[in-house]
C-alpha positions as CSV (number, residue, x, y, z in Angstrom):
1,N,16.6,24.3,-29.4
2,Y,14.8,26.1,-32.4
3,P,17.3,26.1,-35.1
4,H,14.9,27.3,-38.0
5,A,13.8,30.2,-35.7
6,R,14.8,33.7,-36.2
7,G,16.3,35.3,-32.8
8,D,12.8,37.2,-32.5
9,Q,11.1,33.9,-32.6
10,W,13.2,32.4,-29.6
11,P,11.8,32.5,-26.1
12,P,13.1,35.4,-23.7
13,P,16.2,34.4,-21.9
14,G,16.0,33.3,-18.3
15,T,13.0,32.4,-16.2
16,D,12.1,35.5,-14.2
17,W,8.7,36.3,-16.6
18,R,5.5,34.8,-16.5
19,R,4.1,36.4,-20.0
20,W,6.0,36.5,-23.7
21,F,4.2,39.0,-25.9
22,L,4.7,38.7,-29.3
23,S,3.3,42.1,-30.7
24,G,3.6,41.3,-34.6
25,G,2.7,42.7,-37.7
26,R,0.6,40.7,-40.1
27,G,2.3,37.9,-41.6
28,S,5.4,38.3,-39.2
29,G,5.5,34.6,-38.1
30,K,3.9,35.3,-34.6
31,T,1.3,32.4,-35.2
32,R,4.2,30.1,-36.2
33,T,5.9,31.0,-33.0
34,G,3.2,30.3,-31.1
35,A,2.4,26.8,-32.5
36,E,5.9,25.7,-32.2
37,Y,6.6,26.9,-28.6
38,T,3.5,25.3,-27.6
39,R,4.3,22.0,-29.4
40,K,7.7,22.3,-27.3
41,M,5.7,23.1,-24.0
42,S,3.8,20.0,-24.6
43,E,6.8,17.9,-23.7
44,K,7.0,19.7,-20.1
45,V,3.3,20.2,-19.0
46,G,0.3,18.0,-19.0
47,R,-2.6,20.8,-19.6
48,I,-2.4,23.3,-22.1
49,A,-5.1,26.2,-22.9
50,L,-5.7,27.5,-26.1
51,V,-7.6,30.6,-26.4
52,A,-8.5,32.8,-29.5
53,P,-11.3,35.4,-30.2
54,T,-13.7,33.0,-31.6
55,G,-13.9,28.9,-31.3
56,A,-13.5,29.2,-35.2
57,D,-10.1,31.1,-34.9
58,V,-8.9,28.5,-32.5
59,R,-10.0,25.8,-35.0
60,D,-8.8,27.7,-38.3
61,T,-5.6,29.1,-36.9
62,M,-4.4,28.0,-34.0
63,I,-4.8,24.3,-34.4
64,E,-5.5,23.6,-38.6
65,G,-4.1,26.8,-39.7
66,V,-1.0,27.0,-42.0
67,S,1.2,27.7,-39.3
68,G,-0.9,25.9,-36.4
69,L,-0.3,23.2,-34.3
70,M,-1.2,20.5,-36.6
71,M,1.3,21.6,-39.3
72,V,4.1,22.2,-36.9
73,A,3.7,18.8,-35.3
74,A,3.6,17.1,-38.5
75,M,6.8,18.8,-39.2
76,A,8.3,17.4,-36.3
77,G,7.1,13.9,-37.0
78,M,4.0,13.9,-34.4
79,K,0.6,13.1,-35.0
80,L,-2.0,14.8,-33.0
81,E,-5.6,13.7,-32.1
82,Y,-8.2,16.6,-32.7
83,E,-11.7,16.2,-31.0
84,P,-13.5,19.4,-32.1
85,S,-16.4,18.3,-30.1
86,K,-14.6,18.0,-26.9
87,R,-12.7,21.1,-27.6
88,R,-9.6,19.0,-27.2
89,L,-6.2,18.5,-28.6
90,T,-4.4,15.5,-27.3
91,F,-0.2,15.2,-28.1
92,P,1.2,11.9,-28.5
93,N,2.8,12.1,-24.8
94,G,-0.7,12.4,-23.4
95,C,-0.3,16.0,-22.8
96,V,-3.8,17.7,-23.5
97,A,-4.6,21.0,-24.9
98,T,-8.2,22.3,-24.2
99,T,-9.5,24.9,-26.8
100,F,-11.7,28.4,-25.4
101,S,-13.6,31.0,-27.2
102,A,-12.7,34.5,-25.6
103,E,-16.4,34.8,-26.1
104,Q,-17.4,32.8,-23.3
105,P,-14.8,33.6,-20.6
106,A,-16.5,32.1,-18.1
107,R,-15.3,28.5,-19.5
108,L,-12.0,29.3,-18.3
109,R,-13.1,29.5,-14.6
110,G,-12.4,25.9,-13.4
111,P,-9.9,24.3,-15.5
112,Q,-6.4,24.3,-14.5
113,H,-3.3,24.5,-16.7
114,G,0.6,24.7,-16.7
115,F,0.8,26.6,-19.8
116,A,-1.4,28.6,-22.1
117,W,-1.3,30.1,-25.7
118,L,-3.1,33.0,-26.6
119,D,-4.0,34.6,-30.2
120,E,-5.0,38.0,-30.7
121,P,-5.7,38.8,-27.2
122,A,-5.6,42.6,-28.4
123,H,-8.9,41.9,-30.4
124,M,-11.0,40.2,-27.7
125,P,-13.6,42.2,-26.4
126,L,-13.7,40.4,-23.0
127,I,-10.2,40.2,-22.5
128,E,-10.2,41.4,-18.7
129,E,-12.7,38.6,-18.0
130,V,-10.7,36.2,-20.0
131,W,-7.0,36.9,-18.6
132,S,-8.5,37.1,-14.9
133,N,-10.1,33.5,-15.2
134,L,-7.2,32.1,-17.1
135,S,-4.6,33.6,-14.7
136,F,-6.4,31.8,-11.6
137,G,-6.2,28.7,-13.4
138,L,-2.6,28.8,-14.3
139,R,-1.0,27.3,-11.5
140,L,0.0,23.5,-12.6
141,G,3.9,22.7,-12.7
142,E,7.1,24.3,-11.8
143,R,6.4,27.5,-13.9
144,P,3.2,28.3,-15.3
145,H,3.4,30.8,-18.1
146,V,1.7,32.2,-21.5
147,V,2.7,33.2,-24.8
148,L,0.7,36.0,-26.4
149,T,0.5,36.4,-30.2
150,S,-0.9,39.7,-31.4
151,T,-1.2,42.3,-33.6
152,P,-1.7,45.2,-30.9
153,L,-4.2,47.6,-30.3
154,P,-3.7,50.7,-27.9
155,T,-6.3,49.4,-25.3
156,K,-5.6,49.6,-21.7
157,W,-5.3,45.9,-21.3
158,V,-2.5,45.9,-23.7
159,K,-0.8,48.6,-22.3
160,K,-0.8,47.2,-18.9
161,T,-0.1,43.8,-19.6
162,Q,3.1,45.1,-22.0
163,A,4.1,47.2,-19.3
164,H,4.1,44.7,-16.4
165,R,7.3,43.6,-14.8
166,L,6.6,40.0,-15.7
167,T,5.9,40.6,-19.5
168,R,8.9,40.1,-21.8
169,T,7.6,42.1,-25.2
170,V,9.1,41.5,-28.3
171,R,7.9,43.8,-31.6
172,V,7.9,41.9,-34.9
173,S,7.7,43.4,-38.1
174,T,6.0,42.3,-41.2
175,F,9.2,42.8,-43.3
176,D,11.3,40.7,-40.8
177,N,9.6,37.6,-42.3
178,A,10.0,38.7,-45.8
179,D,11.5,35.4,-46.7
180,N,8.1,33.4,-46.3
181,L,5.8,36.2,-47.8
182,A,5.0,36.9,-51.6
183,E,7.0,40.0,-53.0
184,S,3.7,41.4,-54.4
185,F,2.2,41.6,-50.9
186,L,5.4,43.4,-49.7
187,E,5.3,45.8,-52.6
188,E,1.6,46.5,-52.0
189,V,1.8,47.0,-48.3
190,R,4.9,49.1,-48.1
191,E,3.5,51.3,-50.8
192,E,0.1,51.8,-49.2
193,Y,1.1,51.8,-45.5
194,E,4.6,52.5,-45.0
195,G,5.0,55.8,-42.8
196,T,1.0,55.7,-41.7
197,R,-0.5,55.1,-38.3
198,L,-2.2,51.9,-39.7
199,G,1.2,50.6,-41.0
200,L,3.0,51.2,-37.8
201,Q,0.3,48.9,-35.9
202,E,-0.5,46.1,-38.6
203,L,2.9,46.1,-40.1
204,Y,5.4,46.8,-37.4
205,G,3.4,45.5,-34.1
206,R,3.6,49.3,-32.3
207,V,1.4,50.1,-29.8
208,L,0.0,53.8,-30.9
209,E,-0.3,55.7,-28.1
210,D,-1.3,59.0,-29.8
211,V,-4.9,59.4,-30.7
212,V,-6.1,60.4,-34.1
213,G,-6.9,64.4,-33.8
214,A,-5.3,64.7,-30.4
215,L,-3.8,68.2,-29.3
216,W,-0.9,66.7,-27.7
217,R,1.4,63.9,-29.0
218,A,2.7,61.2,-26.7
219,D,6.5,62.1,-27.6
220,W,5.9,65.8,-26.7
221,L,5.2,64.8,-22.8
222,Q,7.5,63.2,-20.2
223,R,6.8,62.7,-16.4
224,E,9.3,64.5,-14.0
225,E,9.7,65.5,-10.5
226,I,9.1,69.2,-10.1
227,D,9.2,71.7,-7.0
228,Y,6.0,73.8,-7.5
229,A,7.3,76.2,-5.2
230,D,9.9,77.1,-8.1
231,L,7.1,77.8,-10.8
232,E,6.1,81.4,-11.7
233,R,2.5,80.8,-11.7
234,I,0.1,78.2,-10.7
235,V,-3.7,77.9,-11.5
236,V,-6.2,75.4,-10.8
237,A,-8.8,75.0,-13.8
238,I,-12.4,73.9,-13.5
239,D,-14.6,72.2,-16.4
240,P,-17.7,71.3,-14.8
241,A,-20.4,68.5,-16.0
242,G,-23.5,69.7,-17.0
243,T,-25.4,67.3,-14.8
244,A,-24.5,65.6,-11.6
245,N,-26.0,62.0,-11.7
246,R,-24.2,58.8,-12.3
247,R,-24.4,59.0,-16.0
248,S,-22.6,62.6,-16.0
249,D,-19.6,63.5,-17.4
250,E,-16.4,64.0,-14.9
251,T,-15.9,67.6,-14.0
252,G,-12.4,68.3,-15.2
253,I,-10.3,69.8,-12.2
254,V,-6.4,70.3,-13.1
255,V,-3.7,72.1,-11.6
256,A,-1.3,73.4,-13.9
257,G,2.2,75.3,-13.6
258,K,4.4,77.6,-15.8
259,R,8.2,78.3,-15.7
260,G,9.3,80.2,-18.7
261,K,8.0,78.5,-21.6
262,N,7.6,75.1,-20.2
263,Y,4.3,73.9,-18.5
264,W,3.5,71.2,-16.0
265,V,0.2,69.4,-15.1
266,I,1.0,69.2,-11.2
267,H,-2.2,67.3,-10.3
268,D,-5.5,65.9,-11.9
269,S,-8.4,65.7,-9.4
270,S,-11.0,65.3,-12.5
271,A,-14.1,62.8,-11.6
272,K,-17.7,62.7,-10.9
273,Y,-18.9,65.2,-8.7
274,S,-21.5,67.2,-7.4
275,P,-21.3,71.2,-7.8
276,Q,-20.6,71.4,-3.8
277,A,-17.7,68.6,-4.1
278,W,-16.2,70.2,-6.8
279,A,-16.2,73.3,-5.4
280,E,-14.8,71.9,-2.1
281,E,-12.1,70.2,-4.1
282,A,-10.9,72.8,-6.2
283,L,-10.6,75.3,-3.3
284,R,-8.6,72.6,-1.6
285,L,-6.0,72.5,-4.2
286,Y,-6.2,76.2,-4.6
287,K,-4.8,76.1,-0.8
288,L,-2.6,73.2,-1.1
289,Y,-0.7,74.5,-4.3
290,S,-0.9,78.0,-3.0
291,A,-2.4,78.7,-6.5
292,D,-2.7,82.4,-8.1
293,A,-6.3,81.8,-9.8
294,I,-9.0,79.5,-10.3
295,I,-10.1,79.5,-13.9
296,A,-13.0,78.5,-15.6
297,E,-14.6,78.8,-19.3
298,K,-17.1,81.4,-19.6
299,N,-18.5,79.7,-22.8
300,F,-19.3,76.4,-20.4
301,G,-20.5,77.9,-17.1
302,G,-18.0,80.3,-15.9
303,D,-20.4,82.4,-14.2
304,M,-21.9,79.5,-12.5
305,V,-18.3,78.2,-11.4
306,K,-17.6,81.6,-9.8
307,E,-20.9,81.5,-8.0
308,V,-20.6,77.8,-6.6
309,L,-17.2,78.5,-5.4
310,T,-18.2,81.7,-3.7
311,R,-20.7,79.9,-1.8
312,A,-18.3,77.2,-0.9
313,V,-15.6,79.4,0.6
314,P,-15.5,79.3,4.2
315,S,-16.5,82.5,6.0
316,K,-13.2,82.6,7.6
317,D,-11.2,82.4,4.5
318,E,-10.2,85.1,1.9
319,P,-12.2,84.0,-1.5
320,P,-9.8,83.1,-4.2
321,R,-9.0,85.1,-7.3
322,F,-11.4,83.9,-10.3
323,I,-10.7,84.2,-13.8
324,I,-13.2,83.6,-16.5
325,K,-12.0,82.8,-19.9
326,T,-13.5,82.9,-23.2
327,A,-12.8,80.0,-25.6
328,S,-12.9,82.0,-29.1
329,R,-11.5,79.4,-31.3
330,A,-11.9,75.5,-31.4
331,K,-9.1,73.5,-29.4
332,H,-7.4,72.1,-32.9
333,V,-7.1,75.6,-34.0
């Protein structure tokens, strides 16, 4: 029962989830939600993990902060015993919450827990190691699970975690918590950041898929099944890396098709290849999709691409049609 909480601060319904991701703007109340839910979970489990980007963040925000565990426990009439030197917070019923810094993910390798609260996981540089070590130890009790409270960043881990079938993501705006924030603060951030990319992330808790300066916006693209035999034209495009070693860039190999004014990326085989290997892959895709041509950019080795591909064509096969294009303008133009 959470009589004073907003609807978005209540845990998700049902028991078919393992991660509750509060993706919130600054000052949206996500820390208070994490603290209140952790206090409630102390009644059901014996071991809790508290993880923040640094040890100081655990102490200053999760435990002693104005919305932290000490405050919410006091409001509920509970007195917690905090032993910083032992990285331990003990509840009146004996439940122990151990603190961890994301700077030292190996510390999570051994301990077992029935519940965990991660604050600002999107801002943990070593989150992959933190998450894997925590997950292997989250195995006590009937239903071990985790609450994550964070202003999001468009990192691979954040996008993967929020999209996972066991995750319930709740996006909370700074303005949803307006009753508890200074009016002058709200006026200033609204005037300064409303309608901006930073505002979408820091005020509305949105994961920004688009990259600044990118040619394509996420909302322009869609995934759909396409019968490539119905396309008017199909090409294989190659953008070779300048070198062939473990530090080289990828060689771009993409199959694209056109019908009317619509275009489809059918296949992406971009990877690190030797010249012989990328030539063989391009020829394989050319045959597989019955492509009309293989295209390369003259500015960046078009003639070399044609020569390497010509040498790679088996003697029994007809050579593919080559088109060498000149990129006369920058991509942004």
